[in-house]
C-alpha positions as CSV (number, residue, x, y, z in Angstrom):
1,X,-10.2,-1.8,-10.7
2,X,-6.9,-3.6,-10.6
3,X,-6.6,-7.0,-12.2
4,X,-4.3,-9.4,-10.9
5,X,-3.9,-13.3,-11.0
6,X,-3.3,-14.0,-7.3
7,X,-0.9,-16.9,-8.2
8,X,1.2,-14.1,-9.7
9,X,1.3,-12.2,-6.6
10,X,4.2,-13.2,-4.1
11,X,2.0,-12.8,-0.9
12,X,5.0,-13.6,1.3
13,X,6.6,-10.5,0.2
14,X,3.7,-8.1,-0.1
15,X,1.2,-9.3,2.3
16,X,1.6,-6.7,5.1
17,X,1.6,-3.8,2.6
18,X,-1.7,-5.4,1.4
19,X,-3.1,-5.9,5.0
20,X,-2.3,-2.3,5.6
21,X,-4.0,-1.1,2.6
22,X,-6.9,-3.0,3.5
23,X,-7.1,-1.3,7.0
24,X,-6.2,-4.6,8.8
25,X,-3.5,-2.5,10.7
26,X,-4.3,0.8,12.6
27,X,-3.0,3.7,10.5
28,X,-1.0,6.6,11.6
29,X,0.1,4.4,14.7
30,X,4.0,4.6,14.7
31,X,4.6,8.4,14.5
32,X,1.5,9.9,13.3
33,X,2.3,9.4,9.5
34,X,2.0,6.9,6.8
35,X,5.7,6.7,6.6
36,X,6.2,5.7,10.2
37,X,3.7,2.7,9.6
38,X,5.2,1.7,6.3
39,X,8.8,2.0,7.6
40,X,7.9,-0.6,10.2
41,X,6.4,-3.0,7.5
42,X,9.3,-2.3,5.3
43,X,11.9,-2.9,8.0
44,X,10.2,-6.3,8.9
45,X,10.3,-7.5,5.4
46,X,13.8,-6.4,4.5
47,X,15.2,-7.3,8.1
48,X,16.7,-3.7,8.4
49,X,16.5,-1.2,11.1
50,X,13.9,1.4,10.0
51,X,16.2,4.3,10.8
52,X,17.9,3.3,7.5
53,X,14.8,3.4,5.5
54,X,13.8,6.4,3.4
55,X,10.5,7.5,2.0
56,X,11.9,6.9,-1.4
57,X,12.8,3.4,-0.5
58,X,9.0,2.7,0.5
59,X,7.9,4.6,-2.7
60,X,10.0,2.3,-5.1
61,X,8.9,-0.7,-3.0
62,X,5.2,0.2,-3.3
63,X,5.5,1.0,-7.0
64,X,7.1,-2.4,-7.5
65,X,4.0,-4.1,-5.8
66,X,1.6,-1.9,-7.8
67,X,3.2,-2.8,-11.1
68,X,2.1,-6.3,-10.5
69,X,-1.5,-5.4,-10.2
70,X,-2.2,-2.5,-12.6
71,X,-2.9,-3.2,-16.1
72,X,-0.7,-1.0,-18.5
73,X,-3.5,1.1,-19.8
74,X,-4.2,2.0,-16.1
75,X,-0.9,3.6,-15.7
76,X,-2.2,6.5,-17.5
77,X,-4.8,7.0,-14.8
78,X,-2.3,6.5,-12.2
79,X,0.0,9.1,-13.5
80,X,-3.0,11.4,-13.9
81,X,-4.0,10.9,-10.4
82,X,-0.6,11.8,-8.8
83,X,-0.2,14.9,-11.0
84,X,0.0,17.8,-8.7
85,X,-3.1,19.4,-10.7
86,X,-5.1,16.4,-10.0
87,X,-3.7,15.5,-6.5
88,X,-7.2,16.0,-4.8
89,X,-7.9,12.4,-6.4
90,X,-5.6,11.0,-3.8
91,X,-6.8,13.1,-1.1
92,X,-4.3,15.9,-0.9
93,X,-5.0,19.6,-0.8
94,X,-4.8,21.4,-3.9
95,X,-2.1,23.7,-2.5
96,X,1.1,23.0,-4.6
97,X,3.1,23.8,-1.6
98,X,1.6,20.9,0.3
99,X,2.3,18.5,-2.6
100,X,4.7,15.7,-1.8
101,X,5.5,13.3,-5.0
102,X,6.4,10.4,-2.9
103,X,3.3,10.8,-0.8
104,X,1.1,11.1,-3.8
105,X,2.6,7.9,-5.2
106,X,2.3,5.9,-2.1
107,X,-1.2,7.0,-1.4
108,X,-2.3,6.1,-5.0
109,X,-0.6,2.7,-4.7
110,X,-2.2,1.8,-1.4
111,X,-5.6,2.9,-2.8
112,X,-5.1,0.5,-5.7
113,X,-4.0,-2.5,-3.3
114,X,-7.1,-1.7,-1.3
115,X,-9.3,-3.0,-4.1
116,X,-7.3,-6.1,-4.9
117,X,-9.9,-8.9,-4.4
118,X,-8.9,-12.0,-2.6
119,X,-12.2,-13.7,-3.2
120,X,-13.8,-14.8,-6.3
121,X,-17.3,-13.9,-7.5
122,X,-18.8,-16.8,-5.5
123,X,-17.0,-15.7,-2.1
124,X,-14.4,-18.4,-2.4
125,X,-10.9,-17.3,-1.1
126,X,-8.5,-16.8,-3.9
127,X,-5.7,-16.1,-1.6
128,X,-5.2,-15.9,2.2
129,X,-3.5,-12.9,3.2
130,X,-2.9,-14.2,6.8
131,X,-3.4,-12.0,9.9
132,X,-1.9,-8.8,10.8
133,X,1.4,-9.3,12.8
134,X,1.0,-7.3,16.0
135,X,5.0,-7.4,16.3
136,X,5.0,-5.1,13.2
137,X,2.0,-2.7,13.9
138,X,-1.2,-2.8,16.0
139,X,-3.9,-4.7,14.3
140,X,-7.1,-2.5,13.6
141,X,-9.2,-5.0,15.4
142,X,-9.0,-8.1,17.4
143,X,-8.4,-11.2,15.2
144,X,-10.2,-14.4,15.9
């Protein structure tokens, strides 16, 4: 489980990636792939047209976010999980021809982000991620 001090996480920067990882946005909405969705989030944050964003840009950004939440010892597990021999751990077919290094990294990063707790053990909010922004992607459910 990732360990993080919420005060160390710049939520203004990363919050939409976290909301996406936590299923607050509909997935595969933009072009039927995770890349289309993440390009919309990336374009929103960096104020750039998504046609200029590459999968590698997104990979580096999500690695940067994940580096803030994963303990150094957990990087061994991270690297093991994205290895082509272990790619089934991040829900990829074991077919080496279907393996995509960037996709494996992004899937693992989102998986780790999903489990970041924004509440303490007593149920009190540690951080407020805010609401999904429908101008970026469709929210997965109606927000109150």
